GULO-428587 format. One record per residue (C-alpha): residue number from 1; x, y, z; residue in three letters. Coordinates in steps of 0.02 Angstrom, whole numbers. Layout:
N
{resi NUM, u X, v Y, w Z, resn ALA}
...
//
This chain:
356
{resi 1, u 81, v -190, w -1335, resn UNK}
{resi 2, u -68, v -145, w -1225, resn UNK}
{resi 3, u -126, v 32, w -1190, resn UNK}
{resi 4, u -44, v 39, w -1021, resn UNK}
{resi 5, u 124, v -1, w -1100, resn UNK}
{resi 6, u 116, v 123, w -1245, resn UNK}
{resi 7, u 263, v 244, w -1250, resn UNK}
{resi 8, u 221, v 423, w -1205, resn UNK}
{resi 9, u 220, v 546, w -1350, resn UNK}
{resi 10, u 340, v 690, w -1345, resn UNK}
{resi 11, u 268, v 835, w -1244, resn UNK}
{resi 12, u 122, v 730, w -1182, resn UNK}
{resi 13, u 74, v 760, w -1000, resn UNK}
{resi 14, u 124, v 623, w -880, resn UNK}
{resi 15, u -50, v 566, w -833, resn UNK}
{resi 16, u 15, v 426, w -723, resn UNK}
{resi 17, u 145, v 530, w -634, resn UNK}
{resi 18, u 130, v 547, w -447, resn UNK}
{resi 19, u 17, v 688, w -388, resn UNK}
{resi 20, u 107, v 843, w -329, resn UNK}
{resi 21, u 149, v 843, w -145, resn UNK}
{resi 22, u 14, v 919, w -38, resn UNK}
{resi 23, u 83, v 1067, w 57, resn UNK}
{resi 24, u 21, v 1110, w 233, resn UNK}
{resi 25, u -54, v 1282, w 268, resn UNK}
{resi 26, u 8, v 1271, w 448, resn UNK}
{resi 27, u 165, v 1186, w 511, resn UNK}
{resi 28, u 205, v 1184, w 698, resn UNK}
{resi 29, u 383, v 1129, w 735, resn UNK}
{resi 30, u 451, v 1084, w 908, resn UNK}
{resi 31, u 342, v 1214, w 993, resn UNK}
{resi 32, u 368, v 1237, w 1180, resn UNK}
{resi 33, u 287, v 1359, w 1300, resn UNK}
{resi 34, u 354, v 1378, w 1478, resn UNK}
{resi 35, u 289, v 1486, w 1620, resn UNK}
{resi 36, u 386, v 1539, w 1774, resn UNK}
{resi 37, u 313, v 1546, w 1949, resn UNK}
{resi 38, u 396, v 1625, w 2101, resn UNK}
{resi 39, u 365, v 1546, w 2270, resn UNK}
{resi 40, u 429, v 1586, w 2444, resn UNK}
{resi 41, u 446, v 1749, w 2540, resn UNK}
{resi 42, u 541, v 1909, w 2511, resn UNK}
{resi 43, u 713, v 1846, w 2567, resn UNK}
{resi 44, u 699, v 1668, w 2501, resn UNK}
{resi 45, u 612, v 1652, w 2335, resn UNK}
{resi 46, u 621, v 1505, w 2217, resn UNK}
{resi 47, u 576, v 1505, w 2033, resn UNK}
{resi 48, u 480, v 1356, w 1966, resn UNK}
{resi 49, u 453, v 1316, w 1783, resn UNK}
{resi 50, u 291, v 1249, w 1714, resn UNK}
{resi 51, u 313, v 1165, w 1545, resn UNK}
{resi 52, u 138, v 1194, w 1478, resn UNK}
{resi 53, u 183, v 1139, w 1301, resn UNK}
{resi 54, u 339, v 1038, w 1263, resn UNK}
{resi 55, u 403, v 995, w 1090, resn UNK}
{resi 56, u 239, v 989, w 994, resn UNK}
{resi 57, u 249, v 965, w 805, resn UNK}
{resi 58, u 112, v 938, w 677, resn UNK}
{resi 59, u 50, v 993, w 506, resn UNK}
{resi 60, u -122, v 1054, w 452, resn UNK}
{resi 61, u -183, v 1050, w 273, resn UNK}
{resi 62, u -311, v 1154, w 180, resn UNK}
{resi 63, u -490, v 1101, w 216, resn UNK}
{resi 64, u -433, v 982, w 354, resn UNK}
{resi 65, u -489, v 972, w 535, resn UNK}
{resi 66, u -361, v 926, w 667, resn UNK}
{resi 67, u -438, v 878, w 833, resn UNK}
{resi 68, u -335, v 907, w 990, resn UNK}
{resi 69, u -390, v 810, w 1144, resn UNK}
{resi 70, u -331, v 779, w 1321, resn UNK}
{resi 71, u -379, v 807, w 1501, resn UNK}
{resi 72, u -387, v 979, w 1579, resn UNK}
{resi 73, u -210, v 1041, w 1604, resn UNK}
{resi 74, u -137, v 947, w 1457, resn UNK}
{resi 75, u -86, v 1107, w 1366, resn UNK}
{resi 76, u -218, v 1113, w 1229, resn UNK}
{resi 77, u -272, v 1293, w 1253, resn UNK}
{resi 78, u -94, v 1354, w 1281, resn UNK}
{resi 79, u -45, v 1274, w 1116, resn UNK}
{resi 80, u -187, v 1366, w 1030, resn UNK}
{resi 81, u -134, v 1532, w 1107, resn UNK}
{resi 82, u 45, v 1504, w 1052, resn UNK}
{resi 83, u -13, v 1475, w 873, resn UNK}
{resi 84, u -116, v 1634, w 881, resn UNK}
{resi 85, u 32, v 1732, w 951, resn UNK}
{resi 86, u -57, v 1770, w 1115, resn UNK}
{resi 87, u 84, v 1690, w 1215, resn UNK}
{resi 88, u 267, v 1687, w 1168, resn UNK}
{resi 89, u 342, v 1513, w 1147, resn UNK}
{resi 90, u 508, v 1471, w 1227, resn UNK}
{resi 91, u 563, v 1387, w 1067, resn UNK}
{resi 92, u 494, v 1318, w 905, resn UNK}
{resi 93, u 414, v 1384, w 748, resn UNK}
{resi 94, u 236, v 1416, w 687, resn UNK}
{resi 95, u 242, v 1421, w 498, resn UNK}
{resi 96, u 86, v 1494, w 418, resn UNK}
{resi 97, u 94, v 1480, w 228, resn UNK}
{resi 98, u 282, v 1461, w 251, resn UNK}
{resi 99, u 302, v 1618, w 358, resn UNK}
{resi 100, u 361, v 1599, w 538, resn UNK}
{resi 101, u 232, v 1690, w 646, resn UNK}
{resi 102, u 344, v 1679, w 800, resn UNK}
{resi 103, u 469, v 1799, w 721, resn UNK}
{resi 104, u 341, v 1932, w 673, resn UNK}
{resi 105, u 325, v 2098, w 761, resn UNK}
{resi 106, u 160, v 2139, w 845, resn UNK}
{resi 107, u 90, v 2242, w 701, resn UNK}
{resi 108, u 140, v 2110, w 573, resn UNK}
{resi 109, u 57, v 1974, w 677, resn UNK}
{resi 110, u -100, v 2079, w 694, resn UNK}
{resi 111, u -115, v 2085, w 505, resn UNK}
{resi 112, u -101, v 1895, w 493, resn UNK}
{resi 113, u -248, v 1874, w 612, resn UNK}
{resi 114, u -364, v 1909, w 467, resn UNK}
{resi 115, u -320, v 1735, w 408, resn UNK}
{resi 116, u -321, v 1648, w 578, resn UNK}
{resi 117, u -471, v 1673, w 692, resn UNK}
{resi 118, u -528, v 1592, w 854, resn UNK}
{resi 119, u -690, v 1536, w 937, resn UNK}
{resi 120, u -677, v 1528, w 1126, resn UNK}
{resi 121, u -751, v 1408, w 1252, resn UNK}
{resi 122, u -877, v 1516, w 1345, resn UNK}
{resi 123, u -1000, v 1587, w 1218, resn UNK}
{resi 124, u -1068, v 1716, w 1340, resn UNK}
{resi 125, u -907, v 1778, w 1423, resn UNK}
{resi 126, u -819, v 1798, w 1255, resn UNK}
{resi 127, u -947, v 1927, w 1195, resn UNK}
{resi 128, u -952, v 2109, w 1251, resn UNK}
{resi 129, u -1118, v 2128, w 1345, resn UNK}
{resi 130, u -1127, v 2313, w 1300, resn UNK}
{resi 131, u -1124, v 2282, w 1113, resn UNK}
{resi 132, u -1264, v 2219, w 1002, resn UNK}
{resi 133, u -1245, v 2059, w 902, resn UNK}
{resi 134, u -1224, v 2162, w 744, resn UNK}
{resi 135, u -1087, v 2270, w 819, resn UNK}
{resi 136, u -996, v 2116, w 887, resn UNK}
{resi 137, u -995, v 2031, w 717, resn UNK}
{resi 138, u -950, v 2191, w 624, resn UNK}
{resi 139, u -809, v 2245, w 741, resn UNK}
{resi 140, u -670, v 2151, w 646, resn UNK}
{resi 141, u -727, v 2233, w 484, resn UNK}
{resi 142, u -720, v 2406, w 561, resn UNK}
{resi 143, u -548, v 2367, w 634, resn UNK}
{resi 144, u -465, v 2298, w 478, resn UNK}
{resi 145, u -566, v 2395, w 347, resn UNK}
{resi 146, u -603, v 2565, w 429, resn UNK}
{resi 147, u -653, v 2644, w 263, resn UNK}
{resi 148, u -784, v 2513, w 220, resn UNK}
{resi 149, u -953, v 2594, w 193, resn UNK}
{resi 150, u -1083, v 2568, w 330, resn UNK}
{resi 151, u -1203, v 2490, w 206, resn UNK}
{resi 152, u -1073, v 2361, w 156, resn UNK}
{resi 153, u -1037, v 2323, w 338, resn UNK}
{resi 154, u -1222, v 2299, w 374, resn UNK}
{resi 155, u -1247, v 2186, w 223, resn UNK}
{resi 156, u -1096, v 2081, w 268, resn UNK}
{resi 157, u -1152, v 2067, w 450, resn UNK}
{resi 158, u -1329, v 2014, w 405, resn UNK}
{resi 159, u -1261, v 1889, w 281, resn UNK}
{resi 160, u -1149, v 1812, w 414, resn UNK}
{resi 161, u -1294, v 1801, w 536, resn UNK}
{resi 162, u -1398, v 1708, w 408, resn UNK}
{resi 163, u -1252, v 1592, w 368, resn UNK}
{resi 164, u -1235, v 1536, w 549, resn UNK}
{resi 165, u -1422, v 1513, w 577, resn UNK}
{resi 166, u -1468, v 1678, w 658, resn UNK}
{resi 167, u -1608, v 1792, w 600, resn UNK}
{resi 168, u -1552, v 1958, w 525, resn UNK}
{resi 169, u -1686, v 2048, w 627, resn UNK}
{resi 170, u -1590, v 1997, w 785, resn UNK}
{resi 171, u -1449, v 2113, w 736, resn UNK}
{resi 172, u -1489, v 2244, w 870, resn UNK}
{resi 173, u -1509, v 2122, w 1016, resn UNK}
{resi 174, u -1383, v 2107, w 1156, resn UNK}
{resi 175, u -1294, v 1946, w 1208, resn UNK}
{resi 176, u -1403, v 1921, w 1363, resn UNK}
{resi 177, u -1554, v 1908, w 1248, resn UNK}
{resi 178, u -1482, v 1753, w 1163, resn UNK}
{resi 179, u -1462, v 1574, w 1221, resn UNK}
{resi 180, u -1290, v 1497, w 1245, resn UNK}
{resi 181, u -1298, v 1410, w 1077, resn UNK}
{resi 182, u -1351, v 1571, w 990, resn UNK}
{resi 183, u -1208, v 1666, w 1074, resn UNK}
{resi 184, u -1087, v 1537, w 1005, resn UNK}
{resi 185, u -1162, v 1563, w 832, resn UNK}
{resi 186, u -1125, v 1749, w 853, resn UNK}
{resi 187, u -945, v 1706, w 898, resn UNK}
{resi 188, u -931, v 1595, w 744, resn UNK}
{resi 189, u -1004, v 1732, w 632, resn UNK}
{resi 190, u -879, v 1857, w 705, resn UNK}
{resi 191, u -735, v 1738, w 670, resn UNK}
{resi 192, u -790, v 1713, w 490, resn UNK}
{resi 193, u -830, v 1892, w 441, resn UNK}
{resi 194, u -651, v 1924, w 380, resn UNK}
{resi 195, u -649, v 1767, w 270, resn UNK}
{resi 196, u -509, v 1680, w 365, resn UNK}
{resi 197, u -424, v 1521, w 308, resn UNK}
{resi 198, u -405, v 1443, w 481, resn UNK}
{resi 199, u -521, v 1440, w 631, resn UNK}
{resi 200, u -456, v 1380, w 800, resn UNK}
{resi 201, u -602, v 1317, w 904, resn UNK}
{resi 202, u -549, v 1312, w 1087, resn UNK}
{resi 203, u -675, v 1193, w 1168, resn UNK}
{resi 204, u -819, v 1283, w 1081, resn UNK}
{resi 205, u -956, v 1163, w 1139, resn UNK}
{resi 206, u -902, v 1112, w 1314, resn UNK}
{resi 207, u -1014, v 1243, w 1397, resn UNK}
{resi 208, u -1168, v 1193, w 1296, resn UNK}
{resi 209, u -1304, v 1062, w 1316, resn UNK}
{resi 210, u -1277, v 898, w 1223, resn UNK}
{resi 211, u -1411, v 932, w 1093, resn UNK}
{resi 212, u -1341, v 1106, w 1060, resn UNK}
{resi 213, u -1165, v 1035, w 1048, resn UNK}
{resi 214, u -1219, v 928, w 901, resn UNK}
{resi 215, u -1297, v 1079, w 815, resn UNK}
{resi 216, u -1138, v 1182, w 832, resn UNK}
{resi 217, u -1026, v 1039, w 773, resn UNK}
{resi 218, u -1139, v 1011, w 622, resn UNK}
{resi 219, u -1136, v 1198, w 586, resn UNK}
{resi 220, u -946, v 1202, w 589, resn UNK}
{resi 221, u -936, v 1052, w 473, resn UNK}
{resi 222, u -1057, v 1133, w 352, resn UNK}
{resi 223, u -964, v 1299, w 353, resn UNK}
{resi 224, u -798, v 1211, w 329, resn UNK}
{resi 225, u -862, v 1121, w 176, resn UNK}
{resi 226, u -944, v 1277, w 105, resn UNK}
{resi 227, u -798, v 1396, w 136, resn UNK}
{resi 228, u -649, v 1277, w 121, resn UNK}
{resi 229, u -591, v 1314, w 298, resn UNK}
{resi 230, u -456, v 1227, w 397, resn UNK}
{resi 231, u -503, v 1193, w 578, resn UNK}
{resi 232, u -412, v 1156, w 739, resn UNK}
{resi 233, u -544, v 1087, w 856, resn UNK}
{resi 234, u -493, v 1075, w 1039, resn UNK}
{resi 235, u -595, v 971, w 1161, resn UNK}
{resi 236, u -580, v 851, w 1306, resn UNK}
{resi 237, u -728, v 748, w 1246, resn UNK}
{resi 238, u -671, v 616, w 1121, resn UNK}
{resi 239, u -849, v 580, w 1066, resn UNK}
{resi 240, u -867, v 760, w 1005, resn UNK}
{resi 241, u -699, v 764, w 917, resn UNK}
{resi 242, u -737, v 603, w 827, resn UNK}
{resi 243, u -877, v 681, w 724, resn UNK}
{resi 244, u -780, v 828, w 657, resn UNK}
{resi 245, u -595, v 781, w 645, resn UNK}
{resi 246, u -493, v 707, w 503, resn UNK}
{resi 247, u -341, v 678, w 615, resn UNK}
{resi 248, u -323, v 687, w 804, resn UNK}
{resi 249, u -179, v 743, w 913, resn UNK}
{resi 250, u -184, v 675, w 1091, resn UNK}
{resi 251, u -94, v 779, w 1224, resn UNK}
{resi 252, u -46, v 742, w 1404, resn UNK}
{resi 253, u 50, v 859, w 1519, resn UNK}
{resi 254, u 104, v 968, w 1374, resn UNK}
{resi 255, u 170, v 827, w 1266, resn UNK}
{resi 256, u 103, v 740, w 1112, resn UNK}
{resi 257, u 56, v 559, w 1149, resn UNK}
{resi 258, u -18, v 511, w 982, resn UNK}
{resi 259, u -59, v 585, w 812, resn UNK}
{resi 260, u -167, v 477, w 701, resn UNK}
{resi 261, u -305, v 471, w 573, resn UNK}
{resi 262, u -473, v 477, w 661, resn UNK}
{resi 263, u -533, v 304, w 614, resn UNK}
{resi 264, u -365, v 225, w 653, resn UNK}
{resi 265, u -361, v 307, w 824, resn UNK}
{resi 266, u -533, v 248, w 876, resn UNK}
{resi 267, u -515, v 74, w 803, resn UNK}
{resi 268, u -340, v 37, w 866, resn UNK}
{resi 269, u -259, v 169, w 976, resn UNK}
{resi 270, u -70, v 162, w 987, resn UNK}
{resi 271, u -43, v 243, w 1156, resn UNK}
{resi 272, u -111, v 179, w 1323, resn UNK}
{resi 273, u -169, v 356, w 1366, resn UNK}
{resi 274, u -273, v 366, w 1208, resn UNK}
{resi 275, u -343, v 195, w 1247, resn UNK}
{resi 276, u -390, v 251, w 1422, resn UNK}
{resi 277, u -475, v 408, w 1358, resn UNK}
{resi 278, u -579, v 310, w 1232, resn UNK}
{resi 279, u -632, v 179, w 1357, resn UNK}
{resi 280, u -676, v 310, w 1487, resn UNK}
{resi 281, u -807, v 392, w 1377, resn UNK}
{resi 282, u -975, v 366, w 1468, resn UNK}
{resi 283, u -1099, v 245, w 1388, resn UNK}
{resi 284, u -1283, v 294, w 1410, resn UNK}
{resi 285, u -1343, v 114, w 1428, resn UNK}
{resi 286, u -1292, v 52, w 1602, resn UNK}
{resi 287, u -1298, v -131, w 1549, resn UNK}
{resi 288, u -1181, v -100, w 1403, resn UNK}
{resi 289, u -1068, v 5, w 1514, resn UNK}
{resi 290, u -1055, v -137, w 1640, resn UNK}
{resi 291, u -1028, v -268, w 1505, resn UNK}
{resi 292, u -890, v -166, w 1425, resn UNK}
{resi 293, u -804, v -145, w 1594, resn UNK}
{resi 294, u -754, v 30, w 1548, resn UNK}
{resi 295, u -753, v 103, w 1722, resn UNK}
{resi 296, u -588, v 155, w 1803, resn UNK}
{resi 297, u -486, v 145, w 1643, resn UNK}
{resi 298, u -402, v 310, w 1686, resn UNK}
{resi 299, u -355, v 304, w 1870, resn UNK}
{resi 300, u -258, v 422, w 1980, resn UNK}
{resi 301, u -226, v 607, w 1961, resn UNK}
{resi 302, u -115, v 697, w 1838, resn UNK}
{resi 303, u 54, v 737, w 1919, resn UNK}
{resi 304, u 99, v 916, w 1961, resn UNK}
{resi 305, u 153, v 1009, w 1803, resn UNK}
{resi 306, u 288, v 1093, w 1909, resn UNK}
{resi 307, u 362, v 923, w 1949, resn UNK}
{resi 308, u 329, v 805, w 1803, resn UNK}
{resi 309, u 386, v 625, w 1821, resn UNK}
{resi 310, u 547, v 570, w 1733, resn UNK}
{resi 311, u 537, v 467, w 1575, resn UNK}
{resi 312, u 364, v 452, w 1498, resn UNK}
{resi 313, u 253, v 578, w 1588, resn UNK}
{resi 314, u 109, v 452, w 1583, resn UNK}
{resi 315, u 200, v 308, w 1664, resn UNK}
{resi 316, u 130, v 347, w 1839, resn UNK}
{resi 317, u -45, v 303, w 1775, resn UNK}
{resi 318, u -2, v 177, w 1640, resn UNK}
{resi 319, u -41, v -8, w 1671, resn UNK}
{resi 320, u 83, v -58, w 1535, resn UNK}
{resi 321, u 235, v 39, w 1599, resn UNK}
{resi 322, u 403, v -50, w 1607, resn UNK}
{resi 323, u 571, v 6, w 1679, resn UNK}
{resi 324, u 618, v 98, w 1520, resn UNK}
{resi 325, u 460, v 204, w 1534, resn UNK}
{resi 326, u 520, v 269, w 1703, resn UNK}
{resi 327, u 687, v 328, w 1634, resn UNK}
{resi 328, u 678, v 373, w 1449, resn UNK}
{resi 329, u 565, v 505, w 1370, resn UNK}
{resi 330, u 485, v 425, w 1216, resn UNK}
{resi 331, u 495, v 526, w 1057, resn UNK}
{resi 332, u 341, v 548, w 948, resn UNK}
{resi 333, u 387, v 430, w 806, resn UNK}
{resi 334, u 303, v 371, w 649, resn UNK}
{resi 335, u 257, v 188, w 644, resn UNK}
{resi 336, u 248, v 75, w 493, resn UNK}
{resi 337, u 66, v 111, w 447, resn UNK}
{resi 338, u 92, v 300, w 453, resn UNK}
{resi 339, u 20, v 357, w 620, resn UNK}
{resi 340, u 127, v 428, w 760, resn UNK}
{resi 341, u 147, v 379, w 943, resn UNK}
{resi 342, u 259, v 426, w 1089, resn UNK}
{resi 343, u 266, v 257, w 1174, resn UNK}
{resi 344, u 411, v 136, w 1196, resn UNK}
{resi 345, u 292, v -11, w 1180, resn UNK}
{resi 346, u 181, v 51, w 1038, resn UNK}
{resi 347, u 222, v -95, w 922, resn UNK}
{resi 348, u 197, v -230, w 1053, resn UNK}
{resi 349, u 31, v -178, w 1132, resn UNK}
{resi 350, u -139, v -232, w 1067, resn UNK}
{resi 351, u -254, v -91, w 1118, resn UNK}
{resi 352, u -393, v -126, w 993, resn UNK}
{resi 353, u -553, v -51, w 1060, resn UNK}
{resi 354, u -652, v -202, w 1009, resn UNK}
{resi 355, u -548, v -308, w 1128, resn UNK}
{resi 356, u -595, v -200, w 1277, resn UNK}
//
């Protein structure tokens, strides 16, 4: 009898048993956010409904980065605000460590925000121009720990500045004395000062120069590895998301189009919208861009969110749409290899990027 076939001794640990199931830190289930808009005049008013987020579900694990991409108006930022409790969802659940944040009262939710922080898009507008960098970073400490000694607050603030690449002697400078990239570093330091477990980055590099974008993305990756953070990284630029994400959720008009491992998504997208986004990324070399024929992959405008098309919301711009796409809304379903797609034709299309 070989070693692999030896019977297990009584009480011996099952070394070959399956690893325990990995539990998500965040679970979003069927989350929908609707807004109402009143049009008309005083005696004849009509209420319209905008479905900003519709039926979004995903899980996020400890130390993982989930990228969320899509065009402007696809619902990415509204989804983030719903997770943070800044807007009230129409339905659905946001389970943080098993606790439903949607059901919490305002004070209870405020306490949970120590664990879930956010970095906003505009690094200048998100900072109070009347406060110094040190006061901006220290403000969460003074809010949640009002009895913390000033010396401890100062030490913690200077330590956070050093961690994000700022000089401690810049602590008394105001936001207008920093560059855009430095202001975003202040925002990141502020979000980390409470030792959160999750950071939601809402297009944190879209307002920055390309070279500074790379620095901020690399900083976030380094901090994630060092601190064991989970990240939700929202962007419309697929080339940026590719460098930081483990999995990617693609959104269009409030709905999930695809949810896949990063490498799977870029090598062989499952949804025509994802394929169009990838092939619409600009290529610096004009000869390569012409040879790849990547122009005009995503044509037409997004329909009005107040009047979305029936069936698949992407069918008005999809070159692969068939009659069923015009009538039936495709569910986000798991395919054989484990990734998810909301497309009636996902199994039959060959959207390999290398074939483009």
